[in-house]
PDB file with SEQRES, HELIX, SHEET and CRYST1 records, atoms N, CA, C and O in Angstrom:
SEQRES   1 A   76  UNK UNK UNK UNK UNK UNK UNK UNK UNK UNK UNK UNK UNK          
SEQRES   2 A   76  UNK UNK UNK UNK UNK UNK UNK UNK UNK UNK UNK UNK UNK          
SEQRES   3 A   76  UNK UNK UNK UNK UNK UNK UNK UNK UNK UNK UNK UNK UNK          
SEQRES   4 A   76  UNK UNK UNK UNK UNK UNK UNK UNK UNK UNK UNK UNK UNK          
SEQRES   5 A   76  UNK UNK UNK UNK UNK UNK UNK UNK UNK UNK UNK UNK UNK          
SEQRES   6 A   76  UNK UNK UNK UNK UNK UNK UNK UNK UNK UNK UNK                  
HELIX    1 AA1 UNK A    4  UNK A   19  1                                  16    
HELIX    2 AA2 UNK A   24  UNK A   50  1                                  27    
HELIX    3 AA3 UNK A   65  UNK A   75  1                                  11    
CRYST1    1.000    1.000    1.000  90.00  90.00  90.00 P 1           1          
ATOM      1  N   UNK A   1      24.768 -38.851 -38.975  1.00  0.00           N  
ATOM      2  CA  UNK A   1      25.471 -38.873 -37.706  1.00  0.00           C  
ATOM      3  C   UNK A   1      26.945 -38.560 -37.949  1.00  0.00           C  
ATOM      4  O   UNK A   1      27.561 -39.066 -38.887  1.00  0.00           O  
ATOM      5  N   UNK A   2      27.470 -37.746 -37.112  1.00  0.00           N  
ATOM      6  CA  UNK A   2      28.871 -37.377 -37.198  1.00  0.00           C  
ATOM      7  C   UNK A   2      29.726 -38.505 -36.632  1.00  0.00           C  
ATOM      8  O   UNK A   2      29.341 -39.146 -35.655  1.00  0.00           O  
ATOM      9  N   UNK A   3      30.866 -38.745 -37.233  1.00  0.00           N  
ATOM     10  CA  UNK A   3      31.726 -39.834 -36.775  1.00  0.00           C  
ATOM     11  C   UNK A   3      32.271 -39.553 -35.378  1.00  0.00           C  
ATOM     12  O   UNK A   3      32.362 -38.403 -34.948  1.00  0.00           O  
ATOM     13  N   UNK A   4      32.627 -40.616 -34.691  1.00  0.00           N  
ATOM     14  CA  UNK A   4      33.197 -40.481 -33.344  1.00  0.00           C  
ATOM     15  C   UNK A   4      34.496 -39.689 -33.369  1.00  0.00           C  
ATOM     16  O   UNK A   4      34.809 -38.955 -32.431  1.00  0.00           O  
ATOM     17  N   UNK A   5      35.245 -39.846 -34.451  1.00  0.00           N  
ATOM     18  CA  UNK A   5      36.510 -39.133 -34.574  1.00  0.00           C  
ATOM     19  C   UNK A   5      36.285 -37.623 -34.657  1.00  0.00           C  
ATOM     20  O   UNK A   5      37.020 -36.843 -34.050  1.00  0.00           O  
ATOM     21  N   UNK A   6      35.256 -37.220 -35.419  1.00  0.00           N  
ATOM     22  CA  UNK A   6      34.986 -35.788 -35.553  1.00  0.00           C  
ATOM     23  C   UNK A   6      34.469 -35.208 -34.242  1.00  0.00           C  
ATOM     24  O   UNK A   6      34.837 -34.094 -33.868  1.00  0.00           O  
ATOM     25  N   UNK A   7      33.627 -35.948 -33.549  1.00  0.00           N  
ATOM     26  CA  UNK A   7      33.132 -35.474 -32.250  1.00  0.00           C  
ATOM     27  C   UNK A   7      34.289 -35.361 -31.262  1.00  0.00           C  
ATOM     28  O   UNK A   7      34.367 -34.399 -30.498  1.00  0.00           O  
ATOM     29  N   UNK A   8      35.180 -36.340 -31.281  1.00  0.00           N  
ATOM     30  CA  UNK A   8      36.350 -36.289 -30.404  1.00  0.00           C  
ATOM     31  C   UNK A   8      37.221 -35.078 -30.740  1.00  0.00           C  
ATOM     32  O   UNK A   8      37.771 -34.437 -29.845  1.00  0.00           O  
ATOM     33  N   UNK A   9      37.345 -34.769 -32.031  1.00  0.00           N  
ATOM     34  CA  UNK A   9      38.152 -33.617 -32.450  1.00  0.00           C  
ATOM     35  C   UNK A   9      37.502 -32.311 -31.985  1.00  0.00           C  
ATOM     36  O   UNK A   9      38.196 -31.398 -31.537  1.00  0.00           O  
ATOM     37  N   UNK A  10      36.177 -32.222 -32.090  1.00  0.00           N  
ATOM     38  CA  UNK A  10      35.463 -31.035 -31.597  1.00  0.00           C  
ATOM     39  C   UNK A  10      35.757 -30.841 -30.116  1.00  0.00           C  
ATOM     40  O   UNK A  10      36.063 -29.733 -29.674  1.00  0.00           O  
ATOM     41  N   UNK A  11      35.663 -31.923 -29.355  1.00  0.00           N  
ATOM     42  CA  UNK A  11      35.914 -31.843 -27.913  1.00  0.00           C  
ATOM     43  C   UNK A  11      37.361 -31.480 -27.608  1.00  0.00           C  
ATOM     44  O   UNK A  11      37.628 -30.693 -26.700  1.00  0.00           O  
ATOM     45  N   UNK A  12      38.294 -32.052 -28.364  1.00  0.00           N  
ATOM     46  CA  UNK A  12      39.713 -31.749 -28.143  1.00  0.00           C  
ATOM     47  C   UNK A  12      40.002 -30.271 -28.425  1.00  0.00           C  
ATOM     48  O   UNK A  12      40.726 -29.619 -27.672  1.00  0.00           O  
ATOM     49  N   UNK A  13      39.435 -29.755 -29.505  1.00  0.00           N  
ATOM     50  CA  UNK A  13      39.646 -28.345 -29.831  1.00  0.00           C  
ATOM     51  C   UNK A  13      39.013 -27.434 -28.780  1.00  0.00           C  
ATOM     52  O   UNK A  13      39.563 -26.385 -28.446  1.00  0.00           O  
ATOM     53  N   UNK A  14      37.871 -27.839 -28.269  1.00  0.00           N  
ATOM     54  CA  UNK A  14      37.209 -27.051 -27.227  1.00  0.00           C  
ATOM     55  C   UNK A  14      38.070 -26.984 -25.964  1.00  0.00           C  
ATOM     56  O   UNK A  14      38.231 -25.919 -25.369  1.00  0.00           O  
ATOM     57  N   UNK A  15      38.615 -28.120 -25.566  1.00  0.00           N  
ATOM     58  CA  UNK A  15      39.485 -28.161 -24.386  1.00  0.00           C  
ATOM     59  C   UNK A  15      40.731 -27.310 -24.593  1.00  0.00           C  
ATOM     60  O   UNK A  15      41.158 -26.580 -23.698  1.00  0.00           O  
ATOM     61  N   UNK A  16      41.309 -27.417 -25.794  1.00  0.00           N  
ATOM     62  CA  UNK A  16      42.517 -26.650 -26.076  1.00  0.00           C  
ATOM     63  C   UNK A  16      42.210 -25.153 -26.076  1.00  0.00           C  
ATOM     64  O   UNK A  16      43.011 -24.348 -25.600  1.00  0.00           O  
ATOM     65  N   UNK A  17      41.043 -24.785 -26.616  1.00  0.00           N  
ATOM     66  CA  UNK A  17      40.662 -23.371 -26.660  1.00  0.00           C  
ATOM     67  C   UNK A  17      40.565 -22.794 -25.253  1.00  0.00           C  
ATOM     68  O   UNK A  17      40.975 -21.659 -25.008  1.00  0.00           O  
ATOM     69  N   UNK A  18      40.020 -23.585 -24.334  1.00  0.00           N  
ATOM     70  CA  UNK A  18      39.892 -23.126 -22.947  1.00  0.00           C  
ATOM     71  C   UNK A  18      41.242 -23.082 -22.244  1.00  0.00           C  
ATOM     72  O   UNK A  18      41.494 -22.192 -21.431  1.00  0.00           O  
ATOM     73  N   UNK A  19      42.108 -24.038 -22.552  1.00  0.00           N  
ATOM     74  CA  UNK A  19      43.386 -24.150 -21.853  1.00  0.00           C  
ATOM     75  C   UNK A  19      44.428 -23.153 -22.360  1.00  0.00           C  
ATOM     76  O   UNK A  19      45.021 -22.411 -21.577  1.00  0.00           O  
ATOM     77  N   UNK A  20      44.644 -23.144 -23.673  1.00  0.00           N  
ATOM     78  CA  UNK A  20      45.747 -22.335 -24.176  1.00  0.00           C  
ATOM     79  C   UNK A  20      45.421 -21.517 -25.410  1.00  0.00           C  
ATOM     80  O   UNK A  20      46.262 -20.749 -25.878  1.00  0.00           O  
ATOM     81  N   UNK A  21      44.232 -21.662 -25.941  1.00  0.00           N  
ATOM     82  CA  UNK A  21      43.867 -20.925 -27.155  1.00  0.00           C  
ATOM     83  C   UNK A  21      44.149 -21.733 -28.410  1.00  0.00           C  
ATOM     84  O   UNK A  21      44.903 -22.705 -28.390  1.00  0.00           O  
ATOM     85  N   UNK A  22      43.531 -21.314 -29.493  1.00  0.00           N  
ATOM     86  CA  UNK A  22      43.670 -22.018 -30.770  1.00  0.00           C  
ATOM     87  C   UNK A  22      44.414 -21.158 -31.779  1.00  0.00           C  
ATOM     88  O   UNK A  22      44.373 -19.928 -31.728  1.00  0.00           O  
ATOM     89  N   UNK A  23      45.093 -21.832 -32.693  1.00  0.00           N  
ATOM     90  CA  UNK A  23      45.677 -21.126 -33.821  1.00  0.00           C  
ATOM     91  C   UNK A  23      44.541 -20.753 -34.768  1.00  0.00           C  
ATOM     92  O   UNK A  23      43.421 -21.239 -34.611  1.00  0.00           O  
ATOM     93  N   UNK A  24      44.814 -19.909 -35.735  1.00  0.00           N  
ATOM     94  CA  UNK A  24      43.788 -19.535 -36.715  1.00  0.00           C  
ATOM     95  C   UNK A  24      43.265 -20.761 -37.460  1.00  0.00           C  
ATOM     96  O   UNK A  24      42.065 -20.881 -37.705  1.00  0.00           O  
ATOM     97  N   UNK A  25      44.168 -21.666 -37.818  1.00  0.00           N  
ATOM     98  CA  UNK A  25      43.777 -22.871 -38.548  1.00  0.00           C  
ATOM     99  C   UNK A  25      42.877 -23.760 -37.685  1.00  0.00           C  
ATOM    100  O   UNK A  25      41.891 -24.317 -38.166  1.00  0.00           O  
ATOM    101  N   UNK A  26      43.230 -23.880 -36.419  1.00  0.00           N  
ATOM    102  CA  UNK A  26      42.425 -24.703 -35.509  1.00  0.00           C  
ATOM    103  C   UNK A  26      41.051 -24.074 -35.273  1.00  0.00           C  
ATOM    104  O   UNK A  26      40.045 -24.779 -35.185  1.00  0.00           O  
ATOM    105  N   UNK A  27      41.018 -22.764 -35.174  1.00  0.00           N  
ATOM    106  CA  UNK A  27      39.744 -22.067 -34.980  1.00  0.00           C  
ATOM    107  C   UNK A  27      38.840 -22.262 -36.195  1.00  0.00           C  
ATOM    108  O   UNK A  27      37.633 -22.456 -36.051  1.00  0.00           O  
ATOM    109  N   UNK A  28      39.417 -22.209 -37.376  1.00  0.00           N  
ATOM    110  CA  UNK A  28      38.643 -22.438 -38.600  1.00  0.00           C  
ATOM    111  C   UNK A  28      38.139 -23.884 -38.652  1.00  0.00           C  
ATOM    112  O   UNK A  28      36.992 -24.134 -39.025  1.00  0.00           O  
ATOM    113  N   UNK A  29      38.995 -24.821 -38.280  1.00  0.00           N  
ATOM    114  CA  UNK A  29      38.607 -26.230 -38.245  1.00  0.00           C  
ATOM    115  C   UNK A  29      37.470 -26.438 -37.242  1.00  0.00           C  
ATOM    116  O   UNK A  29      36.506 -27.148 -37.528  1.00  0.00           O  
ATOM    117  N   UNK A  30      37.589 -25.815 -36.065  1.00  0.00           N  
ATOM    118  CA  UNK A  30      36.563 -25.937 -35.044  1.00  0.00           C  
ATOM    119  C   UNK A  30      35.226 -25.393 -35.552  1.00  0.00           C  
ATOM    120  O   UNK A  30      34.184 -26.016 -35.349  1.00  0.00           O  
ATOM    121  N   UNK A  31      35.254 -24.256 -36.199  1.00  0.00           N  
ATOM    122  CA  UNK A  31      34.033 -23.649 -36.738  1.00  0.00           C  
ATOM    123  C   UNK A  31      33.391 -24.567 -37.771  1.00  0.00           C  
ATOM    124  O   UNK A  31      32.177 -24.772 -37.758  1.00  0.00           O  
ATOM    125  N   UNK A  32      34.202 -25.116 -38.662  1.00  0.00           N  
ATOM    126  CA  UNK A  32      33.696 -26.007 -39.711  1.00  0.00           C  
ATOM    127  C   UNK A  32      33.082 -27.276 -39.107  1.00  0.00           C  
ATOM    128  O   UNK A  32      32.013 -27.716 -39.530  1.00  0.00           O  
ATOM    129  N   UNK A  33      33.761 -27.853 -38.124  1.00  0.00           N  
ATOM    130  CA  UNK A  33      33.249 -29.066 -37.479  1.00  0.00           C  
ATOM    131  C   UNK A  33      31.941 -28.790 -36.733  1.00  0.00           C  
ATOM    132  O   UNK A  33      31.015 -29.600 -36.764  1.00  0.00           O  
ATOM    133  N   UNK A  34      31.880 -27.655 -36.073  1.00  0.00           N  
ATOM    134  CA  UNK A  34      30.645 -27.292 -35.353  1.00  0.00           C  
ATOM    135  C   UNK A  34      29.488 -27.092 -36.317  1.00  0.00           C  
ATOM    136  O   UNK A  34      28.372 -27.534 -36.043  1.00  0.00           O  
ATOM    137  N   UNK A  35      29.738 -26.431 -37.446  1.00  0.00           N  
ATOM    138  CA  UNK A  35      28.696 -26.232 -38.447  1.00  0.00           C  
ATOM    139  C   UNK A  35      28.202 -27.568 -39.000  1.00  0.00           C  
ATOM    140  O   UNK A  35      27.003 -27.763 -39.196  1.00  0.00           O  
ATOM    141  N   UNK A  36      29.139 -28.485 -39.248  1.00  0.00           N  
ATOM    142  CA  UNK A  36      28.769 -29.813 -39.734  1.00  0.00           C  
ATOM    143  C   UNK A  36      27.942 -30.562 -38.686  1.00  0.00           C  
ATOM    144  O   UNK A  36      26.973 -31.244 -39.019  1.00  0.00           O  
ATOM    145  N   UNK A  37      28.332 -30.427 -37.428  1.00  0.00           N  
ATOM    146  CA  UNK A  37      27.599 -31.076 -36.336  1.00  0.00           C  
ATOM    147  C   UNK A  37      26.168 -30.542 -36.262  1.00  0.00           C  
ATOM    148  O   UNK A  37      25.221 -31.321 -36.151  1.00  0.00           O  
ATOM    149  N   UNK A  38      26.010 -29.233 -36.321  1.00  0.00           N  
ATOM    150  CA  UNK A  38      24.685 -28.621 -36.237  1.00  0.00           C  
ATOM    151  C   UNK A  38      23.831 -29.025 -37.433  1.00  0.00           C  
ATOM    152  O   UNK A  38      22.646 -29.320 -37.278  1.00  0.00           O  
ATOM    153  N   UNK A  39      24.417 -29.041 -38.614  1.00  0.00           N  
ATOM    154  CA  UNK A  39      23.681 -29.447 -39.817  1.00  0.00           C  
ATOM    155  C   UNK A  39      23.187 -30.892 -39.679  1.00  0.00           C  
ATOM    156  O   UNK A  39      22.042 -31.193 -40.016  1.00  0.00           O  
ATOM    157  N   UNK A  40      24.040 -31.770 -39.193  1.00  0.00           N  
ATOM    158  CA  UNK A  40      23.672 -33.176 -39.000  1.00  0.00           C  
ATOM    159  C   UNK A  40      22.594 -33.309 -37.938  1.00  0.00           C  
ATOM    160  O   UNK A  40      21.648 -34.078 -38.107  1.00  0.00           O  
ATOM    161  N   UNK A  41      22.727 -32.568 -36.847  1.00  0.00           N  
ATOM    162  CA  UNK A  41      21.734 -32.604 -35.775  1.00  0.00           C  
ATOM    163  C   UNK A  41      20.371 -32.154 -36.277  1.00  0.00           C  
ATOM    164  O   UNK A  41      19.357 -32.793 -35.995  1.00  0.00           O  
ATOM    165  N   UNK A  42      20.347 -31.057 -37.018  1.00  0.00           N  
ATOM    166  CA  UNK A  42      19.076 -30.532 -37.529  1.00  0.00           C  
ATOM    167  C   UNK A  42      18.414 -31.515 -38.492  1.00  0.00           C  
ATOM    168  O   UNK A  42      17.197 -31.696 -38.455  1.00  0.00           O  
ATOM    169  N   UNK A  43      19.204 -32.148 -39.350  1.00  0.00           N  
ATOM    170  CA  UNK A  43      18.646 -33.132 -40.284  1.00  0.00           C  
ATOM    171  C   UNK A  43      18.060 -34.316 -39.525  1.00  0.00           C  
ATOM    172  O   UNK A  43      16.998 -34.824 -39.885  1.00  0.00           O  
ATOM    173  N   UNK A  44      18.743 -34.751 -38.488  1.00  0.00           N  
ATOM    174  CA  UNK A  44      18.251 -35.854 -37.673  1.00  0.00           C  
ATOM    175  C   UNK A  44      16.956 -35.475 -36.968  1.00  0.00           C  
ATOM    176  O   UNK A  44      16.022 -36.275 -36.916  1.00  0.00           O  
ATOM    177  N   UNK A  45      16.891 -34.272 -36.430  1.00  0.00           N  
ATOM    178  CA  UNK A  45      15.688 -33.805 -35.749  1.00  0.00           C  
ATOM    179  C   UNK A  45      14.528 -33.693 -36.732  1.00  0.00           C  
ATOM    180  O   UNK A  45      13.395 -34.044 -36.402  1.00  0.00           O  
ATOM    181  N   UNK A  46      14.806 -33.213 -37.922  1.00  0.00           N  
ATOM    182  CA  UNK A  46      13.780 -33.102 -38.966  1.00  0.00           C  
ATOM    183  C   UNK A  46      13.211 -34.483 -39.303  1.00  0.00           C  
ATOM    184  O   UNK A  46      11.996 -34.646 -39.417  1.00  0.00           O  
ATOM    185  N   UNK A  47      14.084 -35.464 -39.462  1.00  0.00           N  
ATOM    186  CA  UNK A  47      13.636 -36.836 -39.739  1.00  0.00           C  
ATOM    187  C   UNK A  47      12.770 -37.370 -38.607  1.00  0.00           C  
ATOM    188  O   UNK A  47      11.761 -38.033 -38.849  1.00  0.00           O  
ATOM    189  N   UNK A  48      13.162 -37.082 -37.378  1.00  0.00           N  
ATOM    190  CA  UNK A  48      12.387 -37.534 -36.222  1.00  0.00           C  
ATOM    191  C   UNK A  48      11.005 -36.906 -36.225  1.00  0.00           C  
ATOM    192  O   UNK A  48      10.006 -37.592 -36.010  1.00  0.00           O  
ATOM    193  N   UNK A  49      10.945 -35.611 -36.467  1.00  0.00           N  
ATOM    194  CA  UNK A  49       9.661 -34.913 -36.453  1.00  0.00           C  
ATOM    195  C   UNK A  49       8.730 -35.372 -37.567  1.00  0.00           C  
ATOM    196  O   UNK A  49       7.510 -35.308 -37.418  1.00  0.00           O  
ATOM    197  N   UNK A  50       9.286 -35.832 -38.674  1.00  0.00           N  
ATOM    198  CA  UNK A  50       8.450 -36.311 -39.773  1.00  0.00           C  
ATOM    199  C   UNK A  50       7.647 -37.543 -39.373  1.00  0.00           C  
ATOM    200  O   UNK A  50       6.607 -37.821 -39.970  1.00  0.00           O  
ATOM    201  N   UNK A  51       8.111 -38.276 -38.381  1.00  0.00           N  
ATOM    202  CA  UNK A  51       7.415 -39.473 -37.938  1.00  0.00           C  
ATOM    203  C   UNK A  51       6.481 -39.246 -36.761  1.00  0.00           C  
ATOM    204  O   UNK A  51       5.901 -40.200 -36.243  1.00  0.00           O  
ATOM    205  N   UNK A  52       6.324 -37.994 -36.327  1.00  0.00           N  
ATOM    206  CA  UNK A  52       5.531 -37.691 -35.136  1.00  0.00           C  
ATOM    207  C   UNK A  52       4.091 -37.351 -35.519  1.00  0.00           C  
ATOM    208  O   UNK A  52       3.836 -36.594 -36.455  1.00  0.00           O  
ATOM    209  N   UNK A  53       3.175 -37.928 -34.775  1.00  0.00           N  
ATOM    210  CA  UNK A  53       1.768 -37.548 -34.848  1.00  0.00           C  
ATOM    211  C   UNK A  53       1.343 -37.196 -33.433  1.00  0.00           C  
ATOM    212  O   UNK A  53       1.581 -37.958 -32.496  1.00  0.00           O  
ATOM    213  N   UNK A  54       0.715 -36.043 -33.284  1.00  0.00           N  
ATOM    214  CA  UNK A  54       0.297 -35.583 -31.965  1.00  0.00           C  
ATOM    215  C   UNK A  54      -1.189 -35.889 -31.795  1.00  0.00           C  
ATOM    216  O   UNK A  54      -2.018 -35.522 -32.628  1.00  0.00           O  
ATOM    217  N   UNK A  55      -1.500 -36.572 -30.690  1.00  0.00           N  
ATOM    218  CA  UNK A  55      -2.877 -36.973 -30.410  1.00  0.00           C  
ATOM    219  C   UNK A  55      -3.282 -36.407 -29.050  1.00  0.00           C  
ATOM    220  O   UNK A  55      -2.538 -36.529 -28.076  1.00  0.00           O  
ATOM    221  N   UNK A  56      -4.470 -35.784 -28.985  1.00  0.00           N  
ATOM    222  CA  UNK A  56      -4.951 -35.241 -27.718  1.00  0.00           C  
ATOM    223  C   UNK A  56      -5.555 -36.360 -26.857  1.00  0.00           C  
ATOM    224  O   UNK A  56      -5.685 -37.489 -27.329  1.00  0.00           O  
ATOM    225  N   UNK A  57      -5.925 -36.068 -25.611  1.00  0.00           N  
ATOM    226  CA  UNK A  57      -6.455 -37.102 -24.719  1.00  0.00           C  
ATOM    227  C   UNK A  57      -7.713 -37.811 -25.242  1.00  0.00           C  
ATOM    228  O   UNK A  57      -7.986 -38.942 -24.839  1.00  0.00           O  
ATOM    229  N   UNK A  58      -8.479 -37.171 -26.128  1.00  0.00           N  
ATOM    230  CA  UNK A  58      -9.667 -37.802 -26.686  1.00  0.00           C  
ATOM    231  C   UNK A  58      -9.353 -38.672 -27.898  1.00  0.00           C  
ATOM    232  O   UNK A  58     -10.246 -39.319 -28.444  1.00  0.00           O  
ATOM    233  N   UNK A  59      -8.103 -38.692 -28.317  1.00  0.00           N  
ATOM    234  CA  UNK A  59      -7.699 -39.518 -29.456  1.00  0.00           C  
ATOM    235  C   UNK A  59      -7.743 -38.809 -30.792  1.00  0.00           C  
ATOM    236  O   UNK A  59      -7.608 -39.452 -31.834  1.00  0.00           O  
ATOM    237  N   UNK A  60      -7.927 -37.501 -30.788  1.00  0.00           N  
ATOM    238  CA  UNK A  60      -7.977 -36.718 -32.023  1.00  0.00           C  
ATOM    239  C   UNK A  60      -6.566 -36.339 -32.471  1.00  0.00           C  
ATOM    240  O   UNK A  60      -5.715 -35.979 -31.657  1.00  0.00           O  
ATOM    241  N   UNK A  61      -6.339 -36.426 -33.768  1.00  0.00           N  
ATOM    242  CA  UNK A  61      -5.061 -36.017 -34.333  1.00  0.00           C  
ATOM    243  C   UNK A  61      -4.993 -34.489 -34.303  1.00  0.00           C  
ATOM    244  O   UNK A  61      -5.764 -33.819 -34.990  1.00  0.00           O  
ATOM    245  N   UNK A  62      -4.073 -33.941 -33.512  1.00  0.00           N  
ATOM    246  CA  UNK A  62      -3.910 -32.493 -33.407  1.00  0.00           C  
ATOM    247  C   UNK A  62      -2.522 -32.051 -33.891  1.00  0.00           C  
ATOM    248  O   UNK A  62      -1.979 -31.037 -33.451  1.00  0.00           O  
ATOM    249  N   UNK A  63      -1.978 -32.841 -34.800  1.00  0.00           N  
ATOM    250  CA  UNK A  63      -0.681 -32.512 -35.380  1.00  0.00           C  
ATOM    251  C   UNK A  63      -0.804 -31.163 -36.100  1.00  0.00           C  
ATOM    252  O   UNK A  63      -1.755 -30.965 -36.856  1.00  0.00           O  
ATOM    253  N   UNK A  64       0.129 -30.237 -35.886  1.00  0.00           N  
ATOM    254  CA  UNK A  64       0.062 -28.942 -36.563  1.00  0.00           C  
ATOM    255  C   UNK A  64       0.004 -29.106 -38.084  1.00  0.00           C  
ATOM    256  O   UNK A  64       0.658 -29.977 -38.656  1.00  0.00           O  
ATOM    257  N   UNK A  65      -0.785 -28.258 -38.715  1.00  0.00           N  
ATOM    258  CA  UNK A  65      -0.970 -28.329 -40.173  1.00  0.00           C  
ATOM    259  C   UNK A  65       0.358 -28.203 -40.925  1.00  0.00           C  
ATOM    260  O   UNK A  65       0.561 -28.851 -41.952  1.00  0.00           O  
ATOM    261  N   UNK A  66       1.240 -27.380 -40.413  1.00  0.00           N  
ATOM    262  CA  UNK A  66       2.542 -27.200 -41.065  1.00  0.00           C  
ATOM    263  C   UNK A  66       3.296 -28.526 -41.139  1.00  0.00           C  
ATOM    264  O   UNK A  66       3.905 -28.841 -42.162  1.00  0.00           O  
ATOM    265  N   UNK A  67       3.256 -29.295 -40.067  1.00  0.00           N  
ATOM    266  CA  UNK A  67       3.929 -30.593 -40.047  1.00  0.00           C  
ATOM    267  C   UNK A  67       3.226 -31.583 -40.971  1.00  0.00           C  
ATOM    268  O   UNK A  67       3.885 -32.362 -41.659  1.00  0.00           O  
ATOM    269  N   UNK A  68       1.901 -31.558 -40.992  1.00  0.00           N  
ATOM    270  CA  UNK A  68       1.143 -32.438 -41.884  1.00  0.00           C  
ATOM    271  C   UNK A  68       1.499 -32.156 -43.345  1.00  0.00           C  
ATOM    272  O   UNK A  68       1.679 -33.082 -44.136  1.00  0.00           O  
ATOM    273  N   UNK A  69       1.598 -30.881 -43.694  1.00  0.00           N  
ATOM    274  CA  UNK A  69       1.952 -30.493 -45.067  1.00  0.00           C  
ATOM    275  C   UNK A  69       3.354 -30.976 -45.437  1.00  0.00           C  
ATOM    276  O   UNK A  69       3.576 -31.453 -46.550  1.00  0.00           O  
ATOM    277  N   UNK A  70       4.287 -30.854 -44.512  1.00  0.00           N  
ATOM    278  CA  UNK A  70       5.659 -31.308 -44.781  1.00  0.00           C  
ATOM    279  C   UNK A  70       5.693 -32.807 -45.016  1.00  0.00           C  
ATOM    280  O   UNK A  70       6.421 -33.286 -45.885  1.00  0.00           O  
ATOM    281  N   UNK A  71       4.901 -33.559 -44.236  1.00  0.00           N  
ATOM    282  CA  UNK A  71       4.830 -35.001 -44.415  1.00  0.00           C  
ATOM    283  C   UNK A  71       4.280 -35.344 -45.799  1.00  0.00           C  
ATOM    284  O   UNK A  71       4.802 -36.228 -46.479  1.00  0.00           O  
ATOM    285  N   UNK A  72       3.224 -34.642 -46.209  1.00  0.00           N  
ATOM    286  CA  UNK A  72       2.633 -34.877 -47.527  1.00  0.00           C  
ATOM    287  C   UNK A  72       3.638 -34.597 -48.634  1.00  0.00           C  
ATOM    288  O   UNK A  72       3.757 -35.374 -49.581  1.00  0.00           O  
ATOM    289  N   UNK A  73       4.358 -33.492 -48.516  1.00  0.00           N  
ATOM    290  CA  UNK A  73       5.324 -33.109 -49.529  1.00  0.00           C  
ATOM    291  C   UNK A  73       6.464 -34.104 -49.659  1.00  0.00           C  
ATOM    292  O   UNK A  73       6.976 -34.309 -50.760  1.00  0.00           O  
ATOM    293  N   UNK A  74       6.869 -34.721 -48.570  1.00  0.00           N  
ATOM    294  CA  UNK A  74       7.948 -35.702 -48.611  1.00  0.00           C  
ATOM    295  C   UNK A  74       7.510 -37.008 -49.263  1.00  0.00           C  
ATOM    296  O   UNK A  74       8.321 -37.701 -49.876  1.00  0.00           O  
ATOM    297  N   UNK A  75       6.244 -37.341 -49.132  1.00  0.00           N  
ATOM    298  CA  UNK A  75       5.735 -38.581 -49.709  1.00  0.00           C  
ATOM    299  C   UNK A  75       5.630 -38.492 -51.218  1.00  0.00           C  
ATOM    300  O   UNK A  75       5.716 -39.512 -51.903  1.00  0.00           O  
ATOM    301  N   UNK A  76       5.444 -37.289 -51.752  1.00  0.00           N  
ATOM    302  CA  UNK A  76       5.253 -37.129 -53.204  1.00  0.00           C  
ATOM    303  C   UNK A  76       6.516 -36.842 -53.900  1.00  0.00           C  
ATOM    304  O   UNK A  76       6.525 -36.681 -55.121  1.00  0.00           O  
TER     305      UNK A  76                                                      
END                                                                             
């Protein structure tokens, strides 16, 4: 999870970009923070999906094979 300070900085830079524009340094900082945010989000989503099992109305496990394989690989 990204810290509250970094999220606040992303938002502040976004507002400034819309209002008056960013310096080169600020634009680079914004890009770096956004990349870090996306990386953290994707890792969190991956962790969430590892705990998911999909069951159809009859109670059969219909979790995609790709997800089942990833779960197996993480356990070993």
